[in-house]
N, C-alpha and C positions, 0 to 999 in steps of 0.2 A: 611323481615329484621329480623335479629336476635335481641334477647333481649338487647344484649351488644350494639349492633348499636344504638338501639332506646334510651337506657340510655345515651350513648356517645353523641348523638344529643341533647337530652333533657339538658344535663349538659352544652353542648357549648351554647345552646340557652339561658339558664339561665345567664351563665357568660356574654354573649354578652349584654343581657338586663340589667343586673346589671352595666356593664361598661358604657353603654349609659345613664343610669339614673344618675350615679355619674358625668359623664361629663356634662350632662344637668344642673344638680344642681351646679356645679362648674362655668359654664359659663353664667348661667341665672342671673338676676339681683340680686346683693348681698343685702338681706334684713335683718332687725332686726325686733324685734316685733313692735316697734314704732321708726320711723327715729328721730334723734336727731335734724335735721335741717328741716326748711320749704323748700318746693319746690314750684314752680311757676305754676299756672295753665295757659296753652297757649290756651286751646280751650274747649268748652262745646258742646259735640256732641248731647246729649239728657239729660233727667232728671236722668240718672244713669251711664252715662259714660263721663269721661273727659280726656284731655291729659295735662300732666305735663312735665316740663323739669327737667330731673335729670341728673346732670353732663354733660350738653350740649347735652343730648339725649332726644328725644321726646318719652314718653311712654304713652300708652293709659291705663287709669285706669277704671275698672268696680267697682262700689260701692258694697261692700258685703252686703248681706242681703236684699236688696230692688229691686223692679222692678217697673220702672216708665212707663207710657203709652208711646207708640211709638209716633213719631212726627206726623204721619199720623192719629193718634187717635185724631181727633179734637173736642173739643179745648185742651183737657187735656195734649197731648203730648208736645205742645208748651208752655202751662202753667207751666208744670213741669220743663222744660228746663229754662225758664225764672225765676222761683223761685230759682233754683240751681244757676243760674247766680248771682241773688241777694245775696245769702248766700256767695257765693265766693267773690263778690265785696265788701261786708261788711268785709271781712277778707283780702282785698287788694289783691285778687287773690293768696295769699299764704296759703299753707295748709300743715299739718303734715299728713304723711301716716302712718297707722298702718295695719299690715298684720296679717293674721290668719294662719292657717295650710297650705292650698294650697295657693301658691303665684301667679299662673296664671291659667287662664281658657284655655279651648280648643281652643280658637281663638287667644291665645298668650297675652292677656291683663293681666296686673297686676290686682289682686284683693285686694282692700284695703277699710278700714274704713278711711274716711278723716275728719280731725279736723281743725277748724278755728283757727285763731291766739289767740282768747280769750277762747279756750278749748271746743267749742261746737262740738258735733258729728254731721256732716252734714247728714249722712245716717239716723240717728235718726230723725232729723228735717224734712227731706223729708216725712217720714211716719207720723209723729206726727201732721203735718200740712196738711195732705191729698193730697200730690203731689205724692206719691209712695205707694206700698203695700210690705207687707213682702214676701220675696223670699229667702228661705234658700237652700244652697247646703252644707250638711255635708261634710267635718268636719269643715267648716268655720261658726261656730255658737257661737262665743264668746259673742255677744250682742243680741242673739235671744230673751231672755226674755224681755229686754228692748223694742225691736222692736215689740214683740207681744202685750205689754201693750200699746205702742203709737198707734199701729193700732187699738186696740179695742177702745181706747179713740176717735180717729179721726173718726172711723165708727159710734160709738155711738153718737157723736156730729154732724154727718152729714157734716163732713169737706171735702172740695175739691172733690176728686173723689168718696167720699162716700155720696155726696149729692144725693137726690132722683132724679134719671134720668128724671122721668116724670115732676118733678116741677122745679128743679134747675139745671138740665143738668149735672148730676154726670156722672161718666165713665160707659158706657153701656157694655163694654167687657174688661175682664182682659187682660193686655198685652201679657201674654203667649198663651191665646186663639187667640188673634189678629195675634200674629206671625205665629201660625199654619196655619191660613187661608190665610195670605199673606206672604208666605216665600220669602226670599231674593233669587234672582237668581245669 
């Protein structure tokens, strides 16, 4: 192929990619930095994933900055889910969503920080009380400093998953390591 042909193909590819990106952004969930209204939580899937109702549409939300044990990581997966449910229940299952730079993950889930009706950051509470660990994916790092401090305090205090596994039954394997050993089919 000639250089002109390669350049033309490159330009066309770039233009198609740009058009696809613009269309995706236009038709994806319109988000603000923090939504002005509360949304209702309709399901808790595990310690770091919930579904909410937004304009009569069910959206799966992955909590930014945290990684909770998988449900199969007994007993901590179920404990993390129950703690998240308790936090949501105290907020009457209504939360505000706050988005960071990337709005969706590779699975199509919305990525958000979720806030209770009384202004508490649930992502932070999950880490602070030992039910999840820090898990960052730049560029979504708005609260990384707060999450790092919360994790250090939970770990130093032996809270939840940070309890001594040989004494109190803390988490024996990080969620990411567990997922690598037990991939979903």
